[in-house]
C-alpha positions in Angstrom: 28.8 -32.3 33.1 25.2 -33.4 32.5 24.6 -37.1 31.6 21.8 -36.0 29.3 24.2 -34.0 27.1 27.5 -35.8 27.0 30.3 -34.3 24.9 31.7 -36.7 22.3 35.3 -37.4 21.9 36.4 -39.1 18.6 39.8 -40.8 18.3 40.7 -40.5 14.7 43.7 -42.0 12.9 44.7 -43.0 9.4 45.9 -46.5 8.8 47.6 -48.3 6.0 48.9 -51.9 6.5 49.4 -51.4 10.3 48.3 -54.9 11.4 51.3 -55.0 13.8 50.4 -51.8 15.7 46.7 -51.0 15.3 45.5 -53.3 18.0 48.0 -52.0 20.5 47.0 -48.4 19.5 43.3 -49.0 20.1 43.7 -50.9 23.3 45.7 -47.9 24.8 42.8 -45.5 24.2 41.3 -44.9 27.7 37.6 -45.2 26.9 36.5 -46.2 30.4 38.5 -43.3 32.0 36.9 -40.8 29.7 33.4 -42.2 30.2 33.9 -41.8 34.0 34.7 -38.1 33.3 31.4 -37.8 31.5 32.3 -38.1 27.8 31.1 -40.5 25.2 33.7 -41.9 22.9 34.2 -43.3 19.4 37.3 -44.8 17.8 37.5 -44.2 14.0 40.2 -45.6 11.7 40.4 -44.3 8.2 41.9 -47.1 6.2 43.8 -46.5 3.0 42.8 -49.8 1.4 45.2 -52.0 3.4 46.2 -55.3 2.0 46.9 -56.9 5.4 44.7 -57.6 8.5 44.5 -53.9 9.6 40.7 -53.6 9.0 39.9 -56.9 10.6 41.9 -56.1 13.7 40.6 -52.6 14.1 37.0 -53.9 13.9 37.7 -56.7 16.4 39.1 -54.1 18.8 35.9 -52.1 18.6 36.8 -49.3 16.1 34.6 -47.9 13.4 36.5 -48.3 10.1 36.0 -45.9 7.2 37.5 -47.0 3.9 39.1 -44.1 2.2 38.5 -43.9 -1.6 42.2 -43.4 -2.1 45.4 -43.5 -0.2 47.2 -40.5 1.3 47.8 -39.2 4.9 46.0 -36.0 4.2 43.3 -37.4 2.0 42.4 -40.1 4.6 42.2 -37.4 7.3 40.0 -35.2 5.1 37.7 -38.2 4.3 37.4 -39.0 8.0 36.8 -35.4 9.1 34.0 -35.2 6.5 32.2 -38.2 8.0 32.5 -37.8 11.7 30.3 -35.9 14.1 31.3 -34.9 17.7 32.8 -32.2 19.9 36.5 -33.1 20.2 38.9 -35.1 18.2 42.2 -36.7 19.2 44.5 -37.9 16.5 47.6 -40.0 16.1 49.1 -42.8 14.1 48.0 -46.5 14.2 51.6 -47.7 14.9 51.7 -47.6 18.7 54.0 -44.5 18.9 51.6 -41.9 20.4 50.4 -41.8 24.0 46.7 -42.1 23.6 46.5 -43.0 27.3 47.1 -39.3 28.0 43.9 -38.3 26.2 42.3 -36.9 29.4 45.3 -34.6 30.0 45.1 -33.3 26.4 41.3 -32.6 26.8 41.9 -30.9 30.1 44.6 -28.7 28.5 42.3 -27.9 25.6 39.4 -26.9 27.8 41.1 -25.3 30.7 42.1 -22.2 28.7 39.5 -22.7 25.9 41.9 -23.6 23.2 40.6 -24.7 19.8 43.6 -26.8 18.7 46.5 -28.4 20.6 49.5 -29.9 18.8 52.2 -31.9 20.4 56.0 -32.0 20.6 57.8 -35.4 20.7 61.4 -34.2 21.0 61.6 -33.7 24.8 60.6 -37.3 25.5 61.8 -39.6 22.8 62.0 -43.3 23.6 65.3 -44.9 22.6 65.0 -46.1 19.0 61.8 -44.3 18.3 63.3 -42.0 15.7 66.3 -42.4 13.4 68.9 -39.6 13.2 67.8 -38.8 9.6 64.2 -38.6 10.7 65.1 -36.4 13.6 67.2 -34.1 11.4 64.5 -33.9 8.7 61.9 -33.0 11.3 64.1 -30.3 12.8 64.8 -28.7 9.4 61.2 -28.7 8.4 60.2 -27.2 11.7 62.8 -24.4 11.3 61.5 -23.7 7.8 57.9 -23.6 8.9 58.7 -21.3 11.8 60.7 -19.0 9.6 58.1 -18.7 6.8 55.0 -18.4 8.9 56.2 -16.7 12.1 55.5 -19.8 14.3 57.3 -21.0 17.4 56.7 -24.7 17.0 59.1 -27.3 18.4 57.8 -30.1 16.2 56.0 -29.2 13.0 55.5 -32.8 11.9 54.0 -34.3 15.0 50.7 -36.1 14.2 49.0 -36.1 17.6 46.5 -33.3 17.9 43.5 -32.5 20.1 40.9 -30.1 18.8 37.4 -28.8 18.6 35.9 -30.5 15.5 33.7 -27.5 14.4 36.7 -25.2 14.4 38.9 -27.5 12.3 36.1 -28.0 9.7 36.3 -24.2 9.0 39.9 -24.3 7.9 39.6 -25.6 4.3 42.4 -28.1 4.6 43.7 -29.2 1.2 46.8 -31.3 1.1 46.4 -35.0 0.4 49.8 -36.2 1.6 52.1 -35.9 4.6 52.2 -32.1 4.4 48.6 -32.1 5.8 50.3 -32.2 9.2 52.0 -28.9 8.5 49.0 -27.4 6.9 46.6 -28.0 9.8 49.1 -26.4 12.2 49.8 -23.4 9.9 46.2 -22.6 9.4 45.2 -23.3 13.0 47.8 -21.1 14.5 46.9 -18.3 12.1 43.1 -18.4 12.7 42.5 -20.2 16.0 43.5 -20.2 19.7 46.3 -22.8 19.8 49.0 -24.4 22.0 51.8 -26.9 21.7 52.4 -29.4 24.6 55.1 -32.1 25.2 54.3 -35.8 24.9 56.1 -39.1 25.1 56.9 -40.8 21.8 57.5 -44.5 21.5 59.2 -46.9 19.1 56.7 -47.8 16.3 55.3 -51.3 15.7 55.8 -52.4 12.1 57.7 -50.7 9.2 57.8 -47.0 8.7 56.5 -45.6 5.4 58.3 -42.3 5.6 61.1 -41.6 3.1 63.2 -38.7 1.8 60.5 -38.0 -0.9 58.0 -37.1 1.8 60.5 -34.6 3.4 61.0 -32.9 0.0 57.3 -32.7 -0.7 56.7 -31.2 2.7 59.4 -28.6 2.2 58.0 -27.7 -1.3 54.5 -27.4 0.3 55.8 -24.9 2.8 57.2 -22.6 0.1 54.1 -22.9 -2.0 51.9 -21.9 1.0 54.1 -19.0 1.7 53.8 -17.7 -1.8 50.0 -17.8 -1.7 
């Protein structure tokens, strides 16, 4: 890879009151390893107007912080995607759960067979205590519904760690402002792009989870609405 034209990798993640996990998340990102491989990197947190020290810690750890005009998992991602410029994006949560230290492996998998989008599956390598039974069951049910409605073969429709070509994702017209964004990006990517799902490790989160039964219901309703379009 030419040093005069380095490809840029952006680590992008939404954050909302994640002061307990955001520092650990950023420190796990292997910037030096990727730079040795010839990439240039940027870490971007899209903050949903946190009321704790999330922004302060993210900046201290070297991240660029974008303040989203409003809260919402999907809205924050859409805001971030509209602002960044680069070649590849790797996403995840700011709570220490996702293995950002495996970024080079994800990029290699993406580029080896010229994929546009890689999503990940947490269920084969769950750390003890990383997911409650109700969370696990809800994920399995939503994945079953998504696969049935859209002809997919996903193992984990809710996973938030993705690796993709930025220009390809910007063509998808992503709409959802909430947690169903995670389903939408997979449904549209697998319909229009060259995609793959790979296994990852999933760790116990730092801080308190913000997921609830309401999110699961909204995600399910989103799937049925999308199918009717």
